[in-house]
NURO-665293 format. One record per residue (C-alpha): x, y, z; residue in three letters. Coordinates in steps of 0.5 Angstrom, whole numbers, padded with zeros to 4 digits, always signed. Layout:
<atoms>
XYZALA;...
</atoms>
This chain:
<atoms>
+0105-0065+0470MET;+0101-0061+0468VAL;+0094-0062+0471ASN;+0089-0058+0467LYS;+0089-0056+0459LEU;+0089-0050+0461GLU;+0094-0049+0464GLU;+0098-0050+0458ILE;+0097-0043+0455GLY;+0094-0046+0449PHE;+0087-0043+0449TYR;+0084-0048+0444SER;+0084-0053+0449LEU;+0081-0055+0456SER;+0079-0060+0461ASP;+0072-0058+0459GLU;+0073-0059+0452ARG;+0077-0066+0452ALA;+0070-0068+0458LYS;+0064-0066+0452ASN;+0067-0066+0446ALA;+0063-0071+0441SER;+0060-0071+0435LEU;+0055-0065+0435THR;+0059-0060+0440SER;+0060-0055+0439GLN;+0066-0053+0434MET;+0071-0050+0437LYS;+0077-0050+0432ARG;+0079-0050+0424CYS;+0084-0047+0421GLU;+0084-0045+0414MET;+0089-0045+0409ILE;+0087-0038+0405ILE;+0093-0038+0400THR;+0100-0041+0398GLU;+0103-0034+0396TYR;+0108-0033+0401CYS;+0114-0027+0401ASN;+0119-0032+0405PHE;+0123-0038+0403ASN;+0124-0041+0410CYS;+0129-0048+0411PRO;+0123-0052+0415TYR;+0117-0050+0411CYS;+0113-0055+0408ARG;+0108-0053+0403GLY;+0103-0056+0400LEU;+0103-0062+0396LYS;+0101-0059+0389SER;+0096-0066+0388GLU;+0092-0062+0393ILE;+0090-0055+0388TYR;+0089-0060+0382GLY;+0087-0055+0376ASN;+0087-0049+0381ARG;+0089-0043+0377LYS;+0091-0040+0384HIS;+0094-0043+0389LYS;+0089-0040+0395MET;+0081-0040+0397LEU;+0077-0035+0395SER;+0073-0030+0398LEU;+0067-0034+0398ASP;+0069-0041+0398GLU;+0073-0038+0405VAL;+0066-0035+0407LYS;+0062-0042+0405GLN;+0067-0046+0409ASN;+0066-0041+0416ILE;+0059-0042+0414ASP;+0060-0050+0414TYR;+0064-0050+0422TRP;+0058-0045+0424CYS;+0052-0048+0422GLU;+0048-0049+0428ASN;+0052-0045+0432GLU;+0058-0040+0432PRO;+0065-0043+0431LEU;+0069-0042+0438GLU;+0076-0041+0434ASN;+0079-0039+0428ILE;+0086-0039+0425ARG;+0089-0037+0418PHE;+0094-0040+0415SER;+0099-0040+0409GLY;+0103-0039+0406GLY;+0103-0032+0408GLU;+0096-0030+0410PRO;+0096-0024+0410THR;+0098-0023+0403LEU;+0091-0026+0401HIS;+0088-0020+0397PRO;+0081-0021+0402ASN;+0085-0022+0408ILE;+0081-0016+0412LYS;+0074-0018+0408GLU;+0075-0025+0411ILE;+0077-0022+0418VAL;+0071-0018+0418LYS;+0066-0023+0416TYR;+0068-0028+0421SER;+0066-0023+0427LYS;+0060-0022+0424GLU;+0059-0030+0424LYS;+0060-0029+0432GLY;+0066-0033+0432ILE;+0070-0031+0437ASN;+0077-0032+0437ARG;+0081-0029+0431ILE;+0088-0032+0430ALA;+0093-0031+0425ILE;+0099-0035+0423SER;+0104-0030+0420THR;+0112-0028+0419ASN;+0110-0022+0420GLY;+0114-0018+0415SER;+0107-0014+0412ASN;+0105-0007+0414ASN;+0105-0006+0421LEU;+0100-0001+0419GLU;+0094-0008+0416LEU;+0096-0012+0422TYR;+0092-0006+0426LYS;+0087-0005+0422GLN;+0086-0013+0422LEU;+0086-0012+0430ILE;+0081-0007+0428ASN;+0076-0012+0425LEU;+0076-0018+0430GLY;+0083-0021+0430VAL;+0085-0022+0437ASN;+0091-0026+0436ASP;+0097-0027+0432TYR;+0102-0033+0432SER;+0108-0029+0429ILE;+0115-0032+0428SER;+0122-0031+0431LEU;+0127-0037+0429ASP;+0133-0032+0431ALA;+0136-0027+0436CYS;+0140-0022+0430CYS;+0139-0020+0424SER;+0144-0024+0420GLU;+0141-0031+0423ASP;+0134-0027+0423GLY;+0135-0025+0415ASP;+0139-0033+0413LYS;+0133-0037+0416MET;+0127-0032+0412ALA;+0131-0034+0406GLY;+0137-0029+0405ASP;+0132-0024+0406ILE;+0136-0018+0407LYS;+0132-0013+0412GLY;+0127-0017+0413SER;+0128-0019+0421TRP;+0128-0011+0423ASP;+0121-0011+0420ILE;+0119-0017+0423VAL;+0122-0015+0430ILE;+0119-0007+0430ASN;+0112-0011+0428ASN;+0112-0015+0434ILE;+0115-0011+0439LYS;+0109-0005+0436GLU;+0103-0011+0434ILE;+0104-0014+0443SER;+0102-0007+0445LYS;+0096-0008+0442LEU;+0093-0016+0443THR;+0095-0022+0445TYR;+0102-0024+0440VAL;+0106-0032+0441SER;+0112-0032+0438VAL;+0113-0039+0435GLY;+0121-0041+0436ILE;+0122-0048+0430VAL;+0129-0050+0432LEU;+0134-0054+0426ASN;+0142-0055+0426GLU;+0142-0048+0424MET;+0140-0044+0430ASN;+0139-0050+0435ILE;+0145-0047+0439ASP;+0141-0040+0439LYS;+0135-0043+0443THR;+0137-0039+0450ILE;+0138-0033+0447ASP;+0133-0032+0443THR;+0128-0034+0448ILE;+0131-0029+0452LYS;+0131-0024+0446PHE;+0122-0026+0445ALA;+0122-0025+0452ASP;+0124-0017+0451SER;+0118-0016+0445LEU;+0113-0016+0450GLY;+0109-0021+0448VAL;+0105-0026+0451SER;+0109-0033+0450ASP;+0113-0037+0446ILE;+0113-0044+0444ARG;+0119-0047+0442ILE;+0118-0053+0436ILE;+0124-0057+0433SER;+0122-0057+0426SER;+0120-0064+0423ALA;+0126-0065+0419GLN;+0130-0063+0425PHE;+0125-0066+0430ASN;+0131-0067+0436GLN;+0131-0065+0444PRO;+0133-0059+0445ILE;+0139-0058+0449PRO;+0140-0054+0455ARG;+0133-0051+0457LEU;+0135-0051+0464ASN;+0139-0045+0462GLU;+0132-0041+0461VAL;+0131-0036+0468PRO;+0126-0038+0473GLU;+0123-0030+0471THR;+0123-0033+0464ILE;+0119-0039+0464LYS;+0114-0036+0470GLU;+0112-0032+0465LYS;+0110-0036+0459TYR;+0106-0043+0460PRO;+0107-0046+0454ILE;+0114-0045+0454LEU;+0114-0047+0461ARG;+0110-0053+0459TYR;+0115-0055+0453ARG;+0121-0054+0459ILE;+0118-0059+0463ASP;+0117-0063+0458ASN;+0123-0064+0456PHE;+0126-0064+0463ALA;+0122-0071+0463ASN;+0125-0074+0457GLY;+0117-0072+0453ILE;+0119-0069+0446ASN;+0115-0065+0442VAL;+0114-0068+0437ARG;+0112-0076+0437GLY;+0107-0082+0440LEU;+0110-0086+0446THR;+0107-0092+0448GLU;+0102-0090+0453ASN;+0100-0085+0449ASP;+0092-0085+0446SER;+0090-0089+0439HIS;+0085-0085+0438LYS;+0086-0077+0436CYS;+0080-0074+0439HIS;+0082-0067+0436LEU;+0079-0069+0430MET;+0071-0069+0434LEU;+0071-0061+0435ASP;+0077-0059+0431ASP;+0079-0058+0424SER;+0084-0056+0417VAL;+0081-0054+0411ILE;+0087-0053+0405ALA;+0084-0051+0397ALA;+0077-0056+0396ASP;+0079-0061+0402PHE;+0080-0063+0410HIS;+0085-0065+0413PHE;+0087-0069+0420GLN;+0091-0064+0422CYS;+0096-0059+0420VAL;+0102-0063+0421ILE;+0099-0068+0417HIS;+0097-0065+0411MET;+0104-0060+0411ARG;+0107-0068+0412GLU;+0103-0070+0405GLY;+0098-0074+0408GLY;+0092-0076+0404LYS;+0086-0071+0406PRO;+0079-0074+0410ILE;+0075-0072+0404GLY;+0072-0066+0401LYS;+0071-0060+0403VAL;+0062-0059+0405GLY;+0057-0060+0409PRO;+0058-0067+0411ASN;+0065-0067+0414MET;+0064-0066+0421ARG;+0062-0073+0420GLN;+0066-0076+0416GLU;+0072-0074+0421ARG;+0067-0077+0426TYR;+0067-0084+0422ASP;+0075-0083+0420PHE;+0076-0083+0428ILE;+0073-0089+0429GLN;+0077-0094+0424SER;+0084-0090+0425PHE;+0090-0092+0429ASP;+0095-0086+0431THR;+0100-0090+0433HIS;+0099-0095+0425LYS;+0100-0088+0422ASP;+0109-0086+0422PRO;+0106-0079+0421ILE;+0103-0079+0426CYS;+0108-0084+0430LYS;+0114-0079+0428LYS;+0110-0071+0429ASN;+0103-0071+0433CYS;+0105-0066+0438LEU;+0106-0066+0445ASP;+0099-0062+0448VAL;+0095-0065+0442CYS;+0098-0072+0445ARG;+0096-0069+0453PHE;+0088-0066+0450PHE;+0087-0075+0446ASN;+0090-0078+0454SER;+0085-0073+0459ARG;+0080-0074+0454TYR;+0080-0082+0455ASP;+0081-0081+0462TYR;+0074-0077+0462TYR;+0070-0082+0458ASN;+0073-0088+0459ARG;+0076-0090+0453CYS;+0081-0094+0453LEU;
</atoms>
């Protein structure tokens, strides 16, 4: 078992954060769904529920709305980490202005979750404007399977692979390998292939619909495991009978992550990105009172009584909440 959160490789988590998270501590992370539009049709992808967008003409946040959301989280001091997701966030017409504004606000880490299929020059421009973290989907180890996992889009895999190689030379890149019945038999080959691309880390996770243990991880060479802290964390967890998703009886009943972490989609803020994508209700409307609303929500919410949390809470989130309990003696 990892003794310190920062050893896992998830940069936004640390023991220091677990010790000090409170209603008034620095906001550590916000994930913002800036558009639902996407050029891929991945079989496991969870889009946003249509009612979230209400009467919106376009299923995306405007540049002004994104800036306002950033301002909310940087009101007292700069937000430490921000992640832009979608849909495919690089399809947002103002993505360069969004990144530039985030940099101007003093945000330390600016991340984008992308399918990696956009023009390489755009990814480079975004790095120059301030992006220092890309999370790119890599769900296959060959073009035939890769194109299929993207929604039968011919030629997409070759573009993504070239982009991963080139972007990895310039900044931090983690690849996310989402596993289901279509690709789980090639897990080891995909991990080995990801290792050949020069990436910074490898994240393996079963899709929410599949949510099964991942077999044969003992076949991953030690030389690969030692390079990637997130990959090693997941493999060690499976070796100890700990799945990526789902709460156990010994896990915390509180989600302390919500103290200094937020997810925004359309006009609402949610518990976390998984809860949002699995159809969970929002905590409230986006606005200046979000942080107090999140604090109040934590006090009365029991994660073990919520079916989405019970089934889908991630291992690293459970670990953080347990560390918070340990440091703050919230038993």
